[in-house]
C-alpha positions as CSV (number, residue, x, y, z in Angstrom):
1,M,36.2,-82.2,-101.9
2,E,33.7,-82.2,-99.0
3,K,33.2,-78.3,-98.0
4,R,32.7,-77.1,-94.6
5,T,29.4,-75.8,-92.7
6,L,29.5,-72.6,-91.5
7,Q,28.7,-72.4,-87.6
8,I,25.4,-70.2,-86.6
9,N,27.4,-67.1,-85.0
10,E,30.9,-68.6,-85.8
11,K,33.1,-65.4,-85.3
12,P,35.9,-64.9,-88.3
13,I,39.4,-65.9,-87.4
14,L,40.8,-63.0,-89.4
15,E,38.8,-59.9,-90.9
16,V,40.1,-57.2,-93.3
17,K,37.8,-54.1,-93.5
18,H,38.2,-51.3,-95.8
19,L,42.0,-52.0,-96.4
20,V,43.5,-49.3,-99.0
21,K,47.0,-49.1,-100.1
22,Y,48.7,-47.1,-101.9
23,F,52.4,-46.7,-103.3
24,G,53.3,-43.1,-103.8
25,E,50.1,-41.7,-105.8
26,R,49.2,-45.3,-107.4
27,E,46.2,-46.7,-105.3
28,I,47.0,-50.2,-105.4
29,L,43.8,-51.2,-103.1
30,K,40.4,-49.4,-103.1
31,D,38.3,-50.4,-99.9
32,I,39.0,-54.3,-99.2
33,D,36.1,-55.6,-97.3
34,F,36.1,-59.5,-96.6
35,S,36.6,-62.2,-93.8
36,I,38.5,-65.7,-93.2
37,H,36.4,-68.2,-90.7
38,K,38.1,-71.4,-89.4
39,G,39.0,-73.9,-92.0
40,D,38.5,-71.8,-94.8
41,V,40.7,-72.4,-98.5
42,V,40.2,-69.3,-100.1
43,S,41.6,-69.0,-103.6
44,I,42.4,-65.4,-104.9
45,I,42.6,-65.2,-108.2
46,G,43.0,-62.2,-111.1
47,A,44.8,-60.8,-114.0
48,S,48.7,-59.5,-113.0
49,G,48.9,-56.2,-111.0
50,S,45.0,-56.5,-110.1
51,G,46.4,-56.2,-106.2
52,K,46.5,-59.9,-105.3
53,S,49.8,-59.8,-103.8
54,T,49.5,-56.8,-102.2
55,M,46.6,-57.5,-100.1
56,L,48.2,-60.8,-99.1
57,R,51.5,-58.8,-98.0
58,C,49.1,-56.6,-96.1
59,I,47.1,-59.3,-94.3
60,N,50.8,-60.5,-93.0
61,M,51.6,-56.8,-92.4
62,L,54.5,-57.1,-94.8
63,E,53.0,-53.9,-96.2
64,V,51.2,-51.4,-94.0
65,P,48.1,-50.8,-95.3
66,T,47.7,-47.0,-95.9
67,S,44.1,-47.0,-94.0
68,G,42.0,-49.8,-93.1
69,Q,42.1,-52.4,-90.5
70,I,43.3,-55.8,-90.4
71,I,41.9,-58.2,-87.4
72,Y,43.2,-61.0,-86.4
73,M,40.5,-62.7,-83.2
74,D,39.1,-59.7,-82.7
75,K,42.0,-58.0,-82.5
76,S,43.4,-54.7,-84.7
77,I,46.7,-55.7,-85.9
78,T,46.8,-51.8,-88.1
79,D,46.8,-50.4,-84.4
80,T,49.9,-51.5,-83.3
81,D,53.4,-52.7,-84.0
82,K,54.0,-54.1,-81.0
83,A,52.1,-57.3,-81.7
84,I,53.2,-58.1,-85.3
85,T,55.8,-61.1,-84.9
86,L,53.4,-62.6,-82.2
87,Y,50.9,-62.1,-85.2
88,R,53.1,-63.5,-88.0
89,T,53.6,-67.0,-86.1
90,K,49.5,-67.2,-86.0
91,V,49.5,-66.1,-89.5
92,G,52.2,-67.7,-91.5
93,M,53.2,-67.5,-95.3
94,V,54.9,-68.8,-98.0
95,F,56.2,-67.1,-100.7
96,Q,56.8,-67.2,-104.6
97,Q,60.7,-67.4,-104.2
98,F,60.8,-69.7,-101.3
99,N,62.7,-67.5,-98.8
100,L,65.0,-69.8,-97.5
101,F,68.2,-69.4,-95.9
102,N,71.0,-70.5,-98.0
103,N,74.0,-71.1,-95.7
104,M,71.6,-73.2,-93.4
105,T,70.6,-77.6,-93.7
106,V,66.9,-78.0,-94.4
107,L,66.1,-79.1,-90.9
108,Q,68.0,-75.6,-89.8
109,N,66.0,-73.8,-92.0
110,C,62.7,-75.0,-90.4
111,M,64.1,-75.2,-86.8
112,V,65.1,-71.7,-86.7
113,G,62.0,-69.9,-86.1
114,P,60.5,-72.0,-83.4
115,V,63.9,-71.7,-81.9
116,K,64.4,-67.9,-82.4
117,V,60.9,-66.4,-82.3
118,L,59.0,-69.0,-80.1
119,K,61.9,-69.7,-78.1
120,Q,61.5,-73.6,-78.2
121,D,64.2,-76.0,-76.9
122,K,65.7,-77.2,-79.7
123,E,65.2,-80.9,-79.0
124,V,61.2,-80.0,-79.6
125,A,62.2,-77.8,-82.7
126,R,63.8,-80.6,-84.0
127,K,61.0,-83.0,-83.5
128,N,58.2,-81.0,-84.9
129,A,60.8,-79.9,-87.8
130,L,61.1,-83.7,-88.6
131,K,57.4,-84.3,-88.6
132,Y,56.5,-81.6,-90.8
133,L,59.6,-82.5,-93.1
134,N,58.2,-85.9,-93.6
135,K,54.5,-84.9,-93.8
136,V,55.7,-82.7,-97.2
137,G,58.0,-85.6,-98.4
138,M,61.4,-83.8,-97.5
139,A,62.7,-85.7,-94.6
140,Q,65.4,-87.8,-95.9
141,Y,67.5,-84.2,-97.3
142,I,67.7,-82.3,-93.8
143,N,71.4,-82.1,-94.5
144,A,71.0,-80.8,-97.7
145,K,71.5,-77.0,-98.2
146,P,68.9,-75.3,-100.9
147,S,71.3,-75.0,-103.5
148,Q,71.3,-78.8,-103.9
149,L,67.6,-78.8,-104.4
150,S,64.8,-78.7,-107.2
151,G,62.2,-75.3,-107.0
152,G,59.6,-77.9,-105.8
153,Q,61.5,-79.6,-103.0
154,K,62.3,-75.9,-101.9
155,Q,59.0,-74.7,-102.5
156,R,57.7,-77.9,-100.0
157,I,60.5,-77.2,-97.3
158,A,58.6,-72.7,-97.6
159,I,55.7,-74.9,-96.7
160,A,57.6,-77.4,-94.2
161,R,58.9,-73.9,-92.3
162,A,55.9,-72.2,-92.3
163,L,54.0,-75.1,-90.3
164,V,56.6,-75.7,-87.7
165,I,55.2,-72.7,-86.2
166,E,51.8,-74.0,-86.2
167,P,49.7,-71.1,-87.5
168,E,46.2,-70.8,-87.4
169,V,46.3,-69.2,-90.7
170,L,48.7,-70.0,-93.4
171,L,49.1,-67.2,-96.9
172,F,50.8,-68.8,-100.3
173,D,51.7,-65.5,-102.2
174,E,51.7,-67.2,-105.7
175,P,53.5,-70.7,-104.6
176,T,54.2,-72.5,-107.6
177,S,54.9,-69.4,-110.1
178,A,58.2,-69.7,-109.9
179,L,58.4,-73.6,-110.5
180,D,59.0,-75.3,-113.7
181,P,55.6,-77.0,-115.0
182,Q,57.0,-80.6,-113.6
183,M,57.2,-79.3,-110.4
184,V,54.0,-77.7,-110.2
185,G,51.8,-81.0,-109.2
186,E,54.2,-81.9,-106.0
187,V,53.8,-78.8,-104.3
188,L,50.0,-78.6,-105.0
189,A,49.7,-81.8,-103.9
190,V,51.1,-80.9,-100.7
191,M,48.8,-77.9,-100.2
192,R,45.4,-80.4,-101.3
193,D,46.7,-82.1,-98.4
194,L,46.8,-79.3,-95.8
195,A,43.2,-78.4,-96.8
196,K,42.0,-81.7,-96.6
197,E,43.4,-81.6,-93.0
198,G,41.2,-78.1,-92.4
199,L,44.0,-75.8,-92.2
200,T,42.6,-72.6,-92.8
201,M,44.4,-71.0,-96.0
202,I,44.2,-68.1,-98.0
203,I,46.2,-68.5,-101.7
204,V,47.2,-66.2,-104.2
205,T,46.9,-68.2,-107.3
206,H,46.9,-68.9,-110.9
207,E,46.3,-72.6,-110.6
208,M,42.3,-72.3,-112.1
209,A,41.6,-76.1,-111.4
210,F,43.2,-76.2,-108.0
211,A,41.0,-73.2,-107.2
212,R,38.1,-75.0,-108.5
213,D,38.6,-78.3,-106.6
214,V,40.1,-77.5,-103.6
215,S,39.2,-74.0,-102.1
216,T,35.7,-73.2,-100.2
217,R,35.5,-69.9,-101.9
218,V,37.2,-67.9,-104.7
219,V,38.0,-64.4,-104.5
220,F,38.0,-62.6,-107.9
221,M,39.8,-59.0,-108.1
222,A,40.1,-56.4,-110.8
223,D,42.0,-53.1,-110.7
224,G,42.6,-53.3,-106.9
225,L,39.3,-54.6,-106.0
226,I,37.1,-57.4,-104.9
227,A,34.6,-57.9,-108.0
228,E,33.4,-61.1,-107.1
229,D,33.4,-63.6,-104.0
230,A,31.7,-66.5,-104.5
231,T,31.5,-70.8,-104.2
232,P,33.8,-72.2,-106.7
233,N,31.0,-73.2,-108.1
234,E,29.0,-70.2,-108.3
235,L,32.0,-68.3,-109.5
236,F,33.4,-70.7,-112.2
237,N,29.9,-72.3,-113.8
238,H,27.6,-68.9,-113.1
239,P,29.9,-66.2,-112.4
240,K,27.7,-62.7,-112.5
241,N,29.9,-59.6,-112.9
242,P,31.2,-59.2,-116.4
243,R,35.1,-59.0,-115.7
244,T,35.2,-62.2,-113.6
245,K,33.0,-64.2,-117.0
246,E,36.3,-62.5,-119.2
247,F,38.6,-63.2,-117.2
248,L,37.5,-67.0,-116.6
249,A,37.4,-67.1,-120.6
250,R,41.1,-66.8,-121.0
251,F,41.5,-70.0,-119.3
252,T,38.6,-71.8,-120.3
253,N,39.5,-71.1,-124.3
254,N,43.3,-72.6,-123.6
């Protein structure tokens, strides 16, 4: 896909500065620093337990950082908890396990955020929900309950639900890892389309081909650290860190 050209003096939309996270006495994240610009598609790869999902959850403040800062549009989110709900409407998240409301229909799942959080008029929320459900190919299922749907369909609805609040940045926490192999492709196709449209995304993923083909940058994490942060071509074809080379060798040899 065509890569975005960074404009001179363009400010990051999101910055992570000296992020540290402990669970008890165990240090999960160790002084993480990186920034995201508008239109970036950043894939975060690494072995299980490397801190990828914890970092994503800290960015969305689902986990409170032990120290460090999350800065959105030049404002520190970690300094106050008053703006967290509003911040999450700007930095949305798609979860591994969908997190849909099982007692609501597909349409209700996509309307509840705009109506309850953004205080949208119900008819406006309905039109927006239908727009994004159509975008992910799920408009015909508006009256279904999540229990009636496949995993791939549930994840596409979860993406639509995240899109209806029209976030500036969308976080994906291993969005295909809970899916049967035949359903992975339909979810990745939706994400490819969003990338082509210029949506800013941070994606924790084990899908190496997707990370290579769709990302503007790929971040490799190991032991709670960012070991390498580079373009897909540089990281996959010319990795500098021995840990990156070792990790990628497992996939190329499969």
